[in-house]
C-alpha positions in Angstrom: -40.8 -10.3 -42.2 -39.3 -8.1 -44.6 -36.0 -8.6 -46.4 -33.3 -6.4 -46.9 -30.6 -6.3 -49.7 -27.0 -7.1 -48.8 -26.1 -3.6 -50.2 -28.6 -1.9 -47.9 -27.3 -3.8 -44.9 -23.5 -2.9 -45.8 -24.4 0.6 -46.4 -26.1 0.5 -42.7 -23.2 -1.0 -41.2 -20.9 1.4 -42.9 -22.7 4.3 -41.6 -22.1 3.1 -38.1 -18.4 3.3 -38.6 -16.4 6.4 -38.3 -16.2 9.2 -39.7 -19.9 9.2 -39.5 -20.5 6.8 -36.4 -24.5 7.3 -36.8 -26.4 5.9 -34.0 -28.9 3.2 -34.5 -32.1 5.5 -34.0 -30.9 7.8 -36.7 -30.1 5.1 -39.0 -33.6 3.6 -38.3 -35.1 7.0 -39.3 -32.8 7.4 -42.4 -33.4 4.3 -43.9 -36.8 3.3 -42.6 -35.7 0.0 -41.0 -36.7 -1.1 -37.7 -34.2 -0.5 -35.0 -34.3 -4.0 -33.6 -33.4 -5.1 -37.4 -30.2 -3.1 -37.1 -29.3 -4.1 -33.7 -29.4 -7.6 -34.9 -27.2 -6.4 -37.8 -24.8 -4.6 -35.8 -24.4 -7.6 -33.6 -23.8 -9.9 -36.3 -21.0 -7.5 -37.7 -19.4 -7.4 -34.3 -19.4 -11.2 -33.9 -17.6 -11.4 -37.4 -15.1 -8.8 -36.6 -16.5 -6.2 -39.5 -17.7 -3.6 -36.9 -16.3 -2.1 -33.8 -18.5 -0.4 -31.4 -17.8 2.7 -29.5 -18.6 1.2 -26.2 -16.4 -1.6 -26.5 -12.8 -1.4 -26.5 -10.3 -3.9 -28.0 -9.0 -5.5 -24.9 -12.3 -7.0 -24.7 -12.2 -8.7 -28.1 -12.1 -12.5 -28.3 -8.7 -14.1 -29.3 -10.7 -15.5 -32.6 -11.4 -11.6 -33.6 -7.7 -10.6 -33.1 -6.4 -13.3 -35.0 -8.8 -12.5 -37.9 -7.7 -9.0 -37.8 -4.2 -10.1 -38.1 -4.6 -12.6 -40.8 -7.1 -9.9 -42.5 -4.3 -7.0 -42.3 -1.3 -9.3 -43.1 -1.1 -8.6 -46.8 -2.3 -5.0 -46.6 0.2 -1.8 -47.0 0.8 0.5 -44.5 -1.8 2.8 -46.0 -4.5 0.1 -46.3 -3.8 -0.9 -42.7 -4.2 2.7 -41.5 -7.6 2.8 -43.2 -8.7 -0.5 -41.9 -7.9 0.6 -38.4 -9.5 3.7 -38.6 -12.6 2.1 -39.7 -12.5 -0.2 -36.7 -11.6 2.1 -33.9 -8.0 0.4 -33.3 -4.4 1.2 -33.8 -1.9 -0.3 -36.2 0.4 -0.8 -32.9 -2.4 -2.9 -31.3 -2.3 -5.3 -34.3 1.6 -5.6 -33.9 1.0 -6.5 -30.2 -1.7 -9.1 -30.9 0.6 -10.3 -33.5 3.4 -10.9 -31.2 0.9 -12.2 -28.4 -0.2 -14.6 -30.9 3.1 -15.8 -32.0 3.8 -16.3 -28.5 0.7 -18.3 -28.0 -2.0 -15.9 -26.2 -0.3 -17.1 -23.1 -0.1 -13.4 -21.9 -3.7 -13.7 -20.1 -5.4 -16.7 -18.7 -8.8 -17.6 -19.8 -11.5 -16.9 -17.4 -15.0 -18.1 -17.9 -18.1 -16.0 -16.5 -18.4 -18.3 -13.7 -14.7 -17.8 -12.6 -15.0 -14.0 -12.9 -18.3 -14.2 -10.9 -16.6 -16.2 -8.0 -13.7 -13.7 -8.3 -15.9 -11.2 -7.7 -17.9 -13.0 -4.7 -14.7 -13.7 -3.2 -13.5 -10.1 -3.1 -16.8 -9.1 -1.5 -16.2 -11.9 1.3 -12.7 -10.5 1.8 -13.9 -6.9 2.4 -16.5 -8.1 4.6 -14.1 -10.1 6.8 -11.6 -7.3 6.7 -14.2 -4.8 8.0 -15.3 -7.3 10.5 -11.9 -7.9 11.7 -11.2 -3.9 12.1 -14.3 -3.8 13.9 -13.2 -6.4 16.4 -10.0 -4.9 16.9 -11.4 -1.4 17.5 -13.6 -3.3 20.0 -10.7 -4.8 21.7 -8.6 -2.1 22.0 -11.6 0.0 23.6 -12.1 -2.9 26.2 -8.4 -3.2 27.2 -8.2 0.6 27.6 -11.2 0.3 30.0 -9.8 -2.6 31.8 -6.6 -0.5 32.2 -8.3 2.7 33.4 -10.6 0.4 35.7 -7.7 -1.0 37.9 -6.0 2.4 37.9 -9.1 4.1 39.5 -10.6 1.1 41.4 -11.6 2.2 44.9 -9.3 1.0 47.4 -6.4 0.5 44.9 -4.2 3.3 46.7 -4.6 1.9 50.2 -3.4 -1.8 49.1 -0.2 -0.4 48.1 0.3 1.4 51.4 
Protein backbone atom coordinates (compact mmCIF):
# COMPACT_ATOMS: atom_id res chain seq x y z
CA UNK A 1 0.00 0.00 0.00
CA UNK A 2 1.48 3.26 -1.13
CA UNK A 3 1.56 6.18 1.31
CA UNK A 4 1.13 9.80 0.27
CA UNK A 5 2.45 12.94 1.88
CA UNK A 6 0.15 15.17 3.90
CA UNK A 7 0.94 18.02 1.53
CA UNK A 8 -0.25 16.02 -1.49
CA UNK A 9 -3.37 14.91 0.36
CA UNK A 10 -4.12 18.52 1.32
CA UNK A 11 -3.51 19.69 -2.25
CA UNK A 12 -5.95 17.10 -3.60
CA UNK A 13 -8.58 18.12 -1.03
CA UNK A 14 -8.03 21.80 -1.89
CA UNK A 15 -8.51 20.97 -5.57
CA UNK A 16 -11.94 19.56 -4.67
CA UNK A 17 -12.98 22.91 -3.21
CA UNK A 18 -14.25 25.90 -5.16
CA UNK A 19 -13.19 27.65 -7.33
CA UNK A 20 -11.54 24.60 -8.97
CA UNK A 21 -14.09 22.02 -7.77
CA UNK A 22 -12.39 19.23 -9.68
CA UNK A 23 -14.10 15.84 -9.86
CA UNK A 24 -12.45 12.80 -8.33
CA UNK A 25 -11.76 11.05 -11.68
CA UNK A 26 -9.99 14.22 -12.89
CA UNK A 27 -7.95 14.41 -9.69
CA UNK A 28 -7.06 10.74 -10.01
CA UNK A 29 -5.63 11.30 -13.47
CA UNK A 30 -3.97 14.61 -12.60
CA UNK A 31 -2.13 13.30 -9.50
CA UNK A 32 -1.88 9.63 -10.55
CA UNK A 33 -3.69 8.46 -7.40
CA UNK A 34 -6.33 5.69 -7.36
CA UNK A 35 -9.91 7.02 -7.28
CA UNK A 36 -10.80 4.98 -4.20
CA UNK A 37 -7.97 6.62 -2.24
CA UNK A 38 -9.29 10.07 -3.12
CA UNK A 39 -12.84 9.01 -2.22
CA UNK A 40 -11.51 7.91 1.19
CA UNK A 41 -9.70 11.23 1.68
CA UNK A 42 -12.85 13.13 0.72
CA UNK A 43 -14.96 11.10 3.16
CA UNK A 44 -12.48 11.82 5.96
CA UNK A 45 -12.39 15.53 5.12
CA UNK A 46 -16.20 15.76 5.08
CA UNK A 47 -16.40 13.91 8.39
CA UNK A 48 -13.91 16.35 9.94
CA UNK A 49 -15.80 19.31 8.50
CA UNK A 50 -12.88 20.37 6.31
CA UNK A 51 -14.73 19.83 3.05
CA UNK A 52 -18.26 20.25 1.85
CA UNK A 53 -19.31 18.17 -1.10
CA UNK A 54 -21.37 19.85 -3.82
CA UNK A 55 -24.18 17.33 -3.55
CA UNK A 56 -24.72 17.77 0.18
CA UNK A 57 -26.45 20.80 1.55
CA UNK A 58 -25.54 22.24 4.90
CA UNK A 59 -28.95 21.44 6.38
CA UNK A 60 -27.86 17.79 6.45
CA UNK A 61 -24.67 18.52 8.40
CA UNK A 62 -24.52 17.08 11.87
CA UNK A 63 -24.76 19.41 14.84
CA UNK A 64 -21.15 18.54 15.75
CA UNK A 65 -19.88 19.77 12.37
CA UNK A 66 -21.97 22.95 12.63
CA UNK A 67 -20.58 23.59 16.11
CA UNK A 68 -17.04 23.03 14.82
CA UNK A 69 -17.68 25.62 12.09
CA UNK A 70 -19.03 28.09 14.67
CA UNK A 71 -16.00 27.63 16.91
CA UNK A 72 -13.57 27.81 13.99
CA UNK A 73 -15.07 31.04 12.64
CA UNK A 74 -15.60 32.74 16.01
CA UNK A 75 -12.22 34.48 16.01
CA UNK A 76 -12.11 35.27 12.28
CA UNK A 77 -12.50 38.67 10.72
CA UNK A 78 -15.32 39.27 8.26
CA UNK A 79 -12.98 38.80 5.28
CA UNK A 80 -11.58 35.57 6.71
CA UNK A 81 -15.12 34.31 7.35
CA UNK A 82 -16.09 35.12 3.78
CA UNK A 83 -13.11 33.16 2.43
CA UNK A 84 -13.84 30.28 4.80
CA UNK A 85 -17.48 30.17 3.72
CA UNK A 86 -16.59 30.29 0.02
CA UNK A 87 -14.20 27.38 0.43
CA UNK A 88 -16.93 25.28 2.06
CA UNK A 89 -19.90 26.37 0.01
CA UNK A 90 -21.87 27.99 2.84
CA UNK A 91 -23.02 31.49 3.71
CA UNK A 92 -22.04 33.69 6.64
CA UNK A 93 -25.75 34.01 7.47
CA UNK A 94 -25.96 30.23 7.91
CA UNK A 95 -23.20 30.35 10.49
CA UNK A 96 -25.08 33.07 12.36
CA UNK A 97 -28.26 30.94 12.27
CA UNK A 98 -26.35 27.93 13.57
CA UNK A 99 -24.85 30.06 16.32
CA UNK A 100 -28.25 31.25 17.51
CA UNK A 101 -29.58 27.68 17.26
CA UNK A 102 -26.60 26.48 19.26
CA UNK A 103 -27.25 29.07 21.93
CA UNK A 104 -30.86 27.91 22.15
CA UNK A 105 -29.69 24.32 22.49
CA UNK A 106 -30.35 23.10 18.92
CA UNK A 107 -33.92 22.43 20.04
CA UNK A 108 -35.38 23.72 16.80
CA UNK A 109 -35.36 20.27 15.21
CA UNK A 110 -36.03 16.96 16.92
CA UNK A 111 -33.33 14.35 16.46
CA UNK A 112 -34.52 11.40 14.43
CA UNK A 113 -32.69 8.16 13.94
CA UNK A 114 -32.61 6.34 10.62
CA UNK A 115 -35.02 3.76 12.05
CA UNK A 116 -37.50 6.48 13.02
CA UNK A 117 -37.28 8.04 9.57
CA UNK A 118 -37.83 4.65 7.94
CA UNK A 119 -40.80 4.01 10.24
CA UNK A 120 -42.27 7.41 9.31
CA UNK A 121 -41.91 6.61 5.62
CA UNK A 122 -43.63 3.25 6.15
CA UNK A 123 -46.46 4.96 8.03
CA UNK A 124 -46.89 7.50 5.24
CA UNK A 125 -47.08 4.69 2.67
CA UNK A 126 -49.66 2.84 4.78
CA UNK A 127 -51.75 6.01 5.16
CA UNK A 128 -51.73 6.61 1.40
CA UNK A 129 -52.70 3.00 0.74
CA UNK A 130 -55.57 3.18 3.24
CA UNK A 131 -56.76 6.49 1.77
CA UNK A 132 -56.82 4.94 -1.72
CA UNK A 133 -58.75 1.95 -0.43
CA UNK A 134 -61.23 4.18 1.40
CA UNK A 135 -61.72 6.32 -1.71
CA UNK A 136 -62.35 3.17 -3.82
CA UNK A 137 -64.88 1.84 -1.30
CA UNK A 138 -66.69 5.20 -1.13
CA UNK A 139 -67.06 5.18 -4.91
CA UNK A 140 -68.35 1.61 -4.85
CA UNK A 141 -70.86 2.50 -2.12
CA UNK A 142 -72.09 5.54 -4.05
CA UNK A 143 -72.51 3.40 -7.17
CA UNK A 144 -74.43 0.73 -5.23
CA UNK A 145 -76.71 3.34 -3.67
CA UNK A 146 -77.43 4.84 -7.09
CA UNK A 147 -78.24 1.40 -8.51
CA UNK A 148 -80.60 0.66 -5.61
CA UNK A 149 -82.46 3.92 -6.13
CA UNK A 150 -82.76 3.25 -9.85
CA UNK A 151 -83.90 -0.33 -9.32
CA UNK A 152 -86.67 0.82 -6.94
CA UNK A 153 -87.86 3.50 -9.36
CA UNK A 154 -88.10 1.26 -12.36
CA UNK A 155 -89.23 -1.95 -10.73
CA UNK A 156 -92.03 -3.68 -12.68
CA UNK A 157 -95.31 -3.16 -10.98
CA UNK A 158 -94.05 -0.17 -9.02
CA UNK A 159 -96.59 2.13 -10.68
CA UNK A 160 -99.42 -0.40 -10.22
CA UNK A 161 -98.90 -0.52 -6.43
CA UNK A 162 -99.47 3.21 -6.07
CA UNK A 163 -102.91 3.09 -7.77
